[in-house]
C-alpha positions, 0 to 999 in steps of 0.5 A: 137482520142483514149485515151492513155489507149485505145491505150495501150490496142489495139496496140498488136492486131494491131501488131498481125494482121500485123504479121498474114497477113505477115505470111499468105501472105508468106505461100500463096507465098510458096504454089504458088511456082512451083514444078520442079522434086519433089521440089519447085523451089524457083527462078522460076516465080510465074506466068509463062508467066506473064508480069513480072517475079515475083520470090519468093525472089522478092515478099518476098522483097516487102512484107517485106518492106510493113510489115516494114512500117506497123510495123512502123505504129503500133509503131507510134500508140503505142508510138506517136511522137518518139521524133526526135533526133540528131545523128551522122549525126548531123541532126534531124531524126525520126523513119521513117527517120531512117527506110528510111536510113536503107533501102536505105543503105541496098540496096547499101550494096546488090548492092555492094555485088552483084558487088564485091562478087556474087549472094550469098547475105545471108552475105549481108543480115546479114550485112544489119541487123547489119547496120540497128541496127546501124542506129536506135541506132546512127543516 
C-alpha cells in the first residue's frame, strides 16, 4: 500500500493518463468518422455494415461514462474514503453513489427531453450538468 506522501505525488500522473487516453480515443473516433460531400458525417455509422450502428454520439456517450468512472477511481486514490454523508434524501451516500444517481437522473432528463421537446438535446445536456452538480452538493 502506498503511503500518503507517495499517493499525493502520484495522483496527478494518473489524472493526466486518464485525460490523455480520453483525448486520444476522442481523436481516433473523430478520425474514424466517414466523410460525406467533403464534410464529416457526425451521425453516420462508424463501421458501415457492422452488427451495431455505432455513431459518434453513441460512442462518445459510453467513452465519457468510462472516463467518469476512471476519474472517480483517481479521486478515490488521491483522497480515499470520501466521507459518506447524509444529504437531502436522508440516507448515507458516497461519491460513487452520487455519481450513479447523477448518471441515472441525467438519463431520465434526456429521455424526457426527447419525448417532450425533440432530438436537439444540447439543453438537456446543460440541464443534466446542473443536475449533477446539485446531486454532488446536496445529496
